[in-house]
N, C-alpha and C positions, 0 to 999 in steps of 0.2 A: 495397488494401484494409487499412485500419488494423486491427491486432489486438493484443490483450493476452491473455497467458496466465499466470495466478497459479498458484503453487505453494508447498508449505512449511507449510501449515496443519496443525492436528492437535489432540489433546487433551493438555493440560499442566496441572500443578498449579499453584495460586496460588504466586506467587514465582518461577516458572520462566521460561524464554526460549524464543523461536522466531525463526526468520529466514525471512522470506518473500522470494520472488523472483517477478519478473515479466518475462517476455520480450516485447518489443514488436516489431512488424513493420509494414511497409506505409508507412513515413515516414522521414524523415532525423531519427533519434533525437535526436542531438546539439543539433539546432535548437530543441528544445523543453524546458520544464521537465518535472518528472515529479510525480506525485502518488499518494498512497494514500488510500483512503476505506474506510469500513466501514459495514455496515448490519445493523441487528437487525430481525427480522420485525415488521411493522407501524409501523416508524419511518422517516424519511427517511435517505438515505445521508449520512453524516457525514465530512467533510473531516478526515484525521488528520494528514497531513505532506505537505510540499511542498518541492521544489528547484526554484527559478526558473531561467531559463535563465542568468541572471548567476552561479549557484552559491549563492545565499543559500537557507538553510533555514528552514522555519516549521513549527511544531507546534501542534496543538490543546492547550489548557490540560490536559486530562484525560491526555495523554501525554507532555507536555513532562518531560524529564529521565529518562525510562524508554525511550522509542523514538528510534530513529536511522535516518533515511533516507539512501540512498546511490544511486550510480549507476555504472555501467561502460559507458561509450560504445562501447568496443571490441566488446563483446558485446551491445549494445542491450538492456541489463538494468537493472532497478531493483530495490533491495532494501529491506526494512523490518526492521531488528533491533529485537525486542521483549523487554525485560528487565523482570523484577519484575511479571508479568503479573498481573492482578487479574481476578476473575469478571466485573466489568463490561466488560472487554476483549472478551468473548465476542461474536462477530459474524462475518459473511461479509466478507472483506477483498477489495477491488478495487483495481486500478491504472488510471492513465490518463496521458495527456500533459497538459500545461498549456502554454497554454490548450486546453481541449477544443474540438473542432470539433462543430457540430451533427450531423454524420453519423457521428461516432464511436460504435462500439458498446461496449458493456461485455463484458468477459470473463466467465468462468463464476464467478469469485471463488474463494477458497480459505477454508474454514471453520477458524476459531480457536475453540476451546472450552476455558475455564479453569474447572477445576472439581477438587475434592478427591475 
């Protein structure tokens, strides 16, 4: 059973930083890309950052230059380093493998709140 457990969220002031972690299990982690998404209540889940299986990274325009995605295959863990956070980054952040399978469920997510 594929599972994702996100952690590391919290309350941070504008301009601050957070590092999110995601522990994955139930599949061969190194065989898949990884992705971070975020969702604000009432809106669709938004793709934030990805690492494809070949190692290339991609970012949403809104976070490019501020966020950095990485992975540790030995620990089956992916990370999202978020710098210079803005109030519009406030959301629940989720992780997933790429490509997602239809049967993959979402984790509980981790709340990030950027506010002074």
